[in-house]
TORVOPA-932982 format. One record per residue (C-alpha): residue number from 1; residue in three letters; x, y, z. Coordinates in Angstrom, 1 decimal. Example, Ala and Ser with C-alpha at 12.3 -4.5 7.8 and 13.67 -1.06 7.14 Angstrom:
BEGIN
<pt k="1" r="ala" px="12.3" py="-4.5" pz="7.8"/>
<pt k="2" r="ser" px="13.7" py="-1.1" pz="7.1"/>
This chain:
BEGIN
<pt k="1" r="met" px="-14.5" py="10.4" pz="-12.6"/>
<pt k="2" r="pro" px="-17.1" py="7.9" pz="-14.3"/>
<pt k="3" r="leu" px="-18.7" py="5.3" pz="-12.0"/>
<pt k="4" r="thr" px="-17.3" py="2.8" pz="-14.1"/>
<pt k="5" r="his" px="-13.6" py="4.1" pz="-13.8"/>
<pt k="6" r="phe" px="-14.2" py="4.4" pz="-10.1"/>
<pt k="7" r="leu" px="-15.1" py="0.7" pz="-9.8"/>
<pt k="8" r="met" px="-12.4" py="-0.7" pz="-11.8"/>
<pt k="9" r="leu" px="-9.8" py="1.2" pz="-9.7"/>
<pt k="10" r="ile" px="-11.4" py="-0.5" pz="-6.6"/>
<pt k="11" r="thr" px="-11.7" py="-3.8" pz="-8.2"/>
<pt k="12" r="val" px="-7.6" py="-3.1" pz="-9.4"/>
<pt k="13" r="val" px="-6.9" py="-2.4" pz="-6.0"/>
<pt k="14" r="ile" px="-8.3" py="-5.3" pz="-4.0"/>
<pt k="15" r="leu" px="-6.9" py="-7.9" pz="-6.8"/>
<pt k="16" r="gly" px="-3.6" py="-6.2" pz="-6.1"/>
<pt k="17" r="ala" px="-3.5" py="-6.5" pz="-2.5"/>
<pt k="18" r="ala" px="-5.1" py="-10.0" pz="-2.5"/>
<pt k="19" r="met" px="-2.3" py="-11.0" pz="-5.2"/>
<pt k="20" r="thr" px="0.2" py="-9.5" pz="-2.6"/>
<pt k="21" r="leu" px="-0.8" py="-11.4" pz="0.5"/>
<pt k="22" r="trp" px="-1.0" py="-14.6" pz="-1.8"/>
<pt k="23" r="val" px="2.4" py="-14.5" pz="-3.4"/>
<pt k="24" r="ser" px="4.1" py="-13.5" pz="0.3"/>
<pt k="25" r="leu" px="2.3" py="-16.4" pz="2.1"/>
<pt k="26" r="ala" px="3.3" py="-18.5" pz="-0.8"/>
<pt k="27" r="ala" px="6.8" py="-17.6" pz="-0.5"/>
<pt k="28" r="gly" px="6.5" py="-18.5" pz="3.2"/>
<pt k="29" r="trp" px="6.6" py="-14.9" pz="4.8"/>
<pt k="30" r="ser" px="5.0" py="-14.2" pz="8.3"/>
<pt k="31" r="pro" px="1.6" py="-13.0" pz="7.7"/>
<pt k="32" r="ile" px="2.6" py="-10.4" pz="10.4"/>
<pt k="33" r="ala" px="5.8" py="-9.3" pz="8.2"/>
<pt k="34" r="val" px="4.0" py="-8.0" pz="5.0"/>
<pt k="35" r="pro" px="1.5" py="-5.3" pz="7.2"/>
<pt k="36" r="leu" px="4.8" py="-4.1" pz="8.9"/>
<pt k="37" r="leu" px="6.7" py="-4.0" pz="5.7"/>
<pt k="38" r="ala" px="3.6" py="-1.9" pz="4.3"/>
<pt k="39" r="leu" px="3.9" py="0.7" pz="7.0"/>
<pt k="40" r="ser" px="7.4" py="1.0" pz="7.3"/>
<pt k="41" r="ala" px="7.4" py="2.0" pz="3.4"/>
<pt k="42" r="ala" px="4.3" py="4.3" pz="3.9"/>
<pt k="43" r="phe" px="6.5" py="5.9" pz="7.0"/>
<pt k="44" r="leu" px="9.5" py="6.5" pz="4.5"/>
<pt k="45" r="val" px="8.1" py="7.6" pz="1.8"/>
<pt k="46" r="his" px="5.7" py="10.0" pz="4.2"/>
<pt k="47" r="tyr" px="9.1" py="11.0" pz="5.9"/>
<pt k="48" r="asn" px="11.3" py="11.5" pz="2.6"/>
<pt k="49" r="his" px="8.3" py="13.1" pz="1.0"/>
<pt k="50" r="arg" px="8.1" py="16.2" pz="3.3"/>
<pt k="51" r="asn" px="11.0" py="17.9" pz="1.7"/>
<pt k="52" r="gly" px="11.6" py="20.0" pz="4.9"/>
<pt k="53" r="his" px="8.5" py="21.3" pz="5.3"/>
<pt k="54" r="asp" px="6.3" py="21.4" pz="8.0"/>
<pt k="55" r="his" px="2.8" py="20.5" pz="8.5"/>
<pt k="56" r="asp" px="2.1" py="23.6" pz="10.4"/>
<pt k="57" r="ser" px="2.4" py="25.6" pz="7.4"/>
């Protein structure tokens, strides 16, 4: 991956995270609710993506 694409990817991810925090705080959500929601979503995606396979094999 070229360096410019890598740097653009990092920039877009940081801007997306900042915009998510800004919108959620502007909507009146608790600052604790956003990370908890993100962790819950990540857990559900990980749990459902296993397709019945163990990590041991």
